[in-house]
Each structure stands twice: as structure tokens, then as C-alpha cells.
Residue frames as qw, qx, qy, qz and C-alpha x, y, z in Angstrom:
[[0.567, -0.003, 0.682, 0.461, -11.14, 0.91, 35.59],
 [0.217, 0.500, -0.260, -0.797, -11.11, 2.81, 32.32],
 [0.816, 0.435, 0.162, -0.345, -12.96, 1.69, 29.13],
 [0.507, 0.654, -0.557, -0.071, -9.58, 1.08, 27.56],
 [0.199, -0.396, 0.856, -0.265, -8.64, -1.24, 30.31],
 [0.708, 0.193, 0.537, -0.416, -11.94, -3.22, 29.78],
 [0.763, 0.587, -0.173, -0.210, -11.44, -3.49, 26.08],
 [0.299, 0.610, -0.731, 0.064, -7.88, -4.83, 26.75],
 [0.417, -0.199, 0.831, -0.310, -8.94, -7.35, 29.22],
 [0.803, 0.323, 0.337, -0.370, -11.74, -8.62, 27.00],
 [0.639, 0.662, -0.357, -0.161, -9.30, -8.84, 23.97],
 [0.026, 0.496, -0.860, 0.113, -6.78, -10.90, 26.00],
 [0.571, -0.009, 0.763, -0.303, -9.49, -13.47, 26.80],
 [0.003, 0.111, -0.826, -0.552, -9.92, -15.77, 23.70],
 [0.152, 0.497, 0.846, -0.119, -13.63, -16.40, 24.50],
 [0.147, 0.792, 0.288, -0.517, -14.33, -12.92, 23.36],
 [0.316, -0.241, 0.569, 0.720, -12.52, -13.07, 20.07],
 [0.122, 0.360, 0.745, 0.548, -15.76, -13.07, 18.06],
 [0.036, -0.807, -0.552, 0.205, -17.66, -10.40, 19.72],
 [0.278, 0.628, 0.127, 0.716, -17.75, -6.68, 18.75],
 [0.384, -0.523, -0.433, 0.625, -16.99, -4.14, 21.45],
 [0.073, 0.753, 0.265, 0.598, -18.80, -0.77, 20.97],
 [0.386, -0.245, -0.401, 0.794, -17.33, 1.86, 23.32],
 [0.081, -0.805, -0.426, -0.405, -19.99, 4.49, 24.21],
 [0.534, -0.341, -0.303, 0.712, -18.29, 7.41, 25.91],
 [0.042, 0.985, 0.166, 0.001, -18.48, 11.17, 26.61],
 [0.442, -0.740, 0.362, 0.355, -14.62, 11.34, 26.93],
 [0.785, 0.257, 0.451, 0.339, -13.80, 10.98, 23.29],
 [0.221, 0.842, -0.240, -0.429, -11.41, 12.84, 21.20],
 [0.739, 0.535, -0.379, -0.152, -9.32, 11.66, 18.21],
 [0.214, 0.505, -0.790, 0.273, -6.41, 10.41, 20.31],
 [0.561, -0.109, 0.644, -0.509, -8.74, 8.61, 22.87],
 [0.830, 0.346, 0.088, -0.427, -10.64, 7.04, 19.94],
 [0.623, 0.562, -0.543, -0.020, -7.52, 5.85, 18.25],
 [0.073, -0.425, 0.812, -0.393, -6.21, 4.28, 21.56],
 [0.693, 0.070, 0.539, -0.475, -9.55, 2.46, 22.23],
 [0.814, 0.481, -0.083, -0.315, -9.50, 1.18, 18.64],
 [0.378, 0.596, -0.697, 0.125, -5.97, 0.04, 18.89],
 [0.328, -0.313, 0.757, -0.471, -6.80, -1.64, 22.06],
 [0.055, 0.109, 0.984, 0.128, -9.37, -3.76, 20.30],
 [0.373, 0.489, 0.423, -0.666, -12.66, -1.77, 20.30],
 [0.451, 0.415, 0.692, 0.380, -14.80, -2.37, 17.14],
 [0.124, 0.676, 0.283, 0.669, -16.18, 1.26, 17.33],
 [0.258, -0.304, -0.471, 0.787, -16.15, 4.30, 19.45],
 [0.114, -0.690, -0.498, -0.513, -19.29, 6.47, 19.66],
 [0.043, 0.092, -0.408, 0.907, -19.55, 9.61, 21.69],
 [0.042, 0.427, 0.813, -0.393, -22.68, 9.98, 23.83],
 [0.204, 0.510, 0.060, -0.833, -23.82, 12.92, 21.79],
 [0.307, 0.337, -0.666, -0.590, -24.13, 10.75, 18.85],
 [0.616, 0.052, 0.661, -0.424, -27.17, 8.53, 19.66],
 [0.735, 0.532, -0.119, -0.403, -28.01, 8.01, 15.96],
 [0.440, 0.561, -0.701, -0.018, -24.51, 6.35, 15.38],
 [0.310, -0.202, 0.846, -0.383, -25.06, 4.12, 18.38],
 [0.740, 0.305, 0.403, -0.445, -28.29, 2.82, 17.12],
 [0.679, 0.605, -0.305, -0.284, -26.94, 2.34, 13.71],
 [0.293, 0.519, -0.799, 0.081, -23.87, 0.38, 14.81],
 [0.476, -0.111, 0.774, -0.402, -25.78, -1.75, 17.25],
 [0.821, 0.401, 0.176, -0.366, -28.11, -2.84, 14.33],
 [0.538, 0.658, -0.512, -0.124, -24.97, -3.42, 12.13],
 [0.009, 0.459, -0.851, 0.255, -23.12, -5.54, 14.61],
 [0.597, 0.007, 0.654, -0.465, -26.31, -7.62, 15.44],
 [0.254, 0.040, 0.880, 0.400, -26.95, -8.56, 11.90]]
């Protein structure tokens, strides 16, 4: 199952309407990032950008 499929499944389930979905991937280009965001991801972070991952986790956790 791809990350995009996971995001789509989570977004179809109303129980997860209020959660942020961070996608942490090494398979990211502009097209894939846009597809993930359109599927409902809150943020797409490449595995080479650890600092962005930490920043976004802190932001979404409040």
C-alpha cells in the first residue's frame, strides 16, 4: 500500500478529520508531493530534511 493510499483511507474515515497527516518519504518530487497534499496530507517532508520533520511535528502538536 502506498502512502497516498493510506492518506486517502484516513481522509475517508470521519474519525480522522481533525488529525494532521505528515508524510515522511524518500520518494518525493513536486508531482508526488502535490498528489499527497491533494489526497489530504497536511505536509510532505522528504527524508533528507530531518529539520523540517522536527519543526512540523512541533507545530502540529501545539
